[in-house]
matplotlib code that plots the C-alpha trace (Angstrom):
import matplotlib.pyplot as plt

x = [-18.0, -19.8, -21.3, -24.9, -25.2, -27.5, -30.1, -31.9, -30.4, -31.5, -35.1, -35.1, -33.8, -36.5, -39.2, -38.0, -38.0, -41.6, -42.7, -41.1, -42.8, -46.2, -45.7, -44.5, -47.6, -50.2, -48.9, -48.7, -52.4, -53.1, -52.7, -51.8, -54.1, -51.5, -51.4, -48.0, -49.3, -52.7, -54.0, -55.4, -58.9, -58.3, -56.6, -59.5, -62.0, -59.9, -59.8, -63.6, -64.1, -61.9, -63.6, -67.0, -65.8, -64.5, -67.8, -69.8, -67.6, -67.9, -71.7, -71.9, -69.7, -71.9, -75.0, -73.4, -72.4, -75.8, -77.5, -75.1, -75.2, -78.4, -80.3, -79.9, -82.9]
y = [57.9, 55.6, 57.5, 56.4, 55.3, 57.1, 54.6, 56.9, 55.2, 51.8, 53.0, 54.7, 51.4, 49.3, 51.8, 51.5, 47.8, 47.8, 50.2, 48.0, 44.8, 46.5, 47.9, 44.5, 42.9, 45.3, 46.7, 43.5, 43.0, 46.2, 45.6, 48.6, 49.6, 49.3, 47.1, 45.6, 43.1, 42.3, 39.6, 40.7, 40.3, 42.4, 45.0, 45.3, 45.5, 48.3, 50.2, 50.0, 51.0, 54.1, 55.0, 54.7, 57.0, 59.6, 59.5, 59.9, 62.8, 64.5, 64.1, 65.5, 68.5, 69.3, 69.0, 71.3, 73.8, 73.8, 74.4, 77.1, 79.3, 81.4, 81.8, 85.3, 87.0]
z = [-119.6, -122.0, -124.9, -125.8, -129.4, -131.7, -132.9, -135.3, -138.3, -137.1, -136.6, -140.1, -141.6, -139.8, -141.0, -144.5, -144.4, -142.9, -145.7, -148.4, -147.0, -147.0, -150.5, -151.7, -150.4, -151.7, -154.9, -157.0, -156.6, -158.6, -162.2, -164.4, -167.2, -169.9, -172.8, -171.9, -169.4, -170.9, -173.1, -176.5, -175.3, -172.2, -174.2, -176.6, -173.8, -172.2, -175.5, -175.8, -172.3, -172.6, -175.9, -174.2, -171.5, -174.0, -175.9, -172.7, -171.5, -174.9, -174.8, -171.2, -172.4, -175.4, -173.1, -170.6, -173.2, -174.9, -171.5, -170.3, -173.4, -173.3, -176.5, -177.9, -179.6]

ax = plt.figure().add_subplot(projection="3d")
ax.plot(x, y, z, "-o")
ax.set_aspect("equal")
plt.show()
């Protein structure tokens, strides 16, 4: 009798190749937000944007805390 070959490994390999091809196509279009790959101007803009976000978050937290704490007589 001829034994049927198990093709599970072949299917796993093909799936891995497909996933790698899709990842290779889509991932390079997303630039990381780190200073390593940015121009000096882009890095300065990133730092300013993050600073503005921190200040906005801090102001929202202060407003939330001021409104949440009831005034005591």
